[in-house]
C-alpha positions, 0 to 999 in steps of 0.5 A: 474874435481873432485879431491876428494883426494891426490892420485886423484890429483896426478894421475891427474898431472901425466897423465896431464904433463908427464910420471910418470917414469920420473919425480923426486918425489919433482916435482910430489909433488909440482904439488900436493901442486899446485893443493891443492892451487887451491882448496882452492882459493889460487892463490898467493900461487899456483902461487909461487909453479909454479914459483919455479917449472919453475926455478928448471925445466926450460925445463918443458913446460907444467908447463910454459903453465899452469902458463900462463893459470892460469894468463888468468883465474884470469884476470891478462892478462899482466902477461899472455901475458908475459908467452905466449910470452916466450912460443912462442920460441921453443915451441912444441905448437907454433900454439896454442900459436901463436893463444892465442897471436893473441887473446890477440893482437886483444883486445885493453885492452891487445894489444901493439906495440911491442905484435902486431909487433911480431905476424905480423913479426912471420912465423907463420902469413903465416898459419893463416886460422882459421876465428877467427884468420883471424879476430884477424889478421886484427884487429891487422893490424888496431891496427898498422895503417895498413889499407891496409894489414888489408882489404887484410886480411878481404877479406879472411873472408868476403866471409865466413862471414858477421857478425857485427864484420866483417862489423864494422871492414871493416868500421874502416879500411876504415875510417883510409884509409879516405875512408869515408864508408857510416855508415848506411850500418853498422847500417843496418848490425846490427841484432836482434841476435847482441843485446846479444853481448854487447861488440860489440854494445858498439865498434859499439857506439864508432866508430859512435860517433868517426866519429860524426855519430848520428842516431835515429834508433840506439836508439832502438838497445841500448835500447835492448843491455842494456836489455839483458847486463850481467854485470852492468859495460857492461850496464852503458856503454850501457846507457852512449852511449844511453843518450849522443846520445840522448843529440846529437839528442837534445832529452833529454827529451826522454833520461830522460824517458829511463834513468828513466825506466833503473834506476829500483833499479837493479843498485847501488843507485847513478850509474846513477847520472852523466847521469841524470846530462848530461840530465838536462844540455842539456835541453834549460833551465836547472835547474842548481842546480838540474844539480850541485847535480847530478854532485856533488853526481856523483863525490863523490859516484863514482871515479870521471872522469874529464867531471863530474868534469869540467860539476860541475865547469861549474854549480858553475860558472853559479850559481856565487859560486865562493868558489865552483868552486875553491874548486872543482878544487883545489880538482881535478886538480892534478888528471887528465891529462888536467891539463891545462884546470883546471890550466885555469879555476882556474886562471880565477875564481881567476881573476874574484873574484878579479875584483868583490871584487876591484868593490865592494870596489869601490862602498862602498868607 
């Protein structure tokens, strides 16, 4: 939409939201103000205009829908879900709202138990017939551990669509029922045109790791998917799955070759330090000093995660640099969920240092 001037913005909102003759002038000008804020990318001010208008005109569905969609466009999915959920009650576009919420609930990043239960118990569940909605509904059943219902729902779709996404969900549901489906069938279901769907390939990789299915034929799939990933974040996740797979297959040398090819300068410097550290650590006779340097660089350059810190601590332990062990643990032990592991290592090292000092003192005496 191209809005050249105030009058065009005004006409846009009049045609989009309401019959001009019946609207209060103040609301008309507020929405013009809202559109101007959008053009200037001042989203917080635009939100405040909509909220104020909703408070003054609580029965205006269009403004509430605009707010939900704005949050969605901004990536504030939590607020968007809240707005859409409120609209689901007595909404003139109830089916559309229900479909939007199905989409949110099927995504693990925006799903929640309460939202899932709301959708599964809503009367509109009987009207779900679009393939995308059926797939989302089956995913929600999976997230709620209702595996039988998920499989029954998915069976409505399998005759229409044998895509990788359907096959993955089928395996996840069967695995949830402890029926142990053959993962090689899922691997065989991956078609060349699936490589471009980075998030889906990552989901498959995560599932394979969860069931401890490590197959060398998955390596070229990850490599091709990495090449076409459309963001640095997705590319890194694929690279991480690839390197961990090489280590589990005891092929760190191959993994090092792949990582050096991927580390071509297209990603920020130091992006792959953590993965380099994992590879060096996987060799039969690892260079501990080099490995420690990679892990140290990784936790200093990026937001450190627990595994990198624990691996660095392990390197310092092997190098017997105990002051570095204590310094590293003391720096990060309050940051992570597994604090007991950090506390255990901390106490072990303190006891070991005290024992070493005591032995040295006795020898000196």
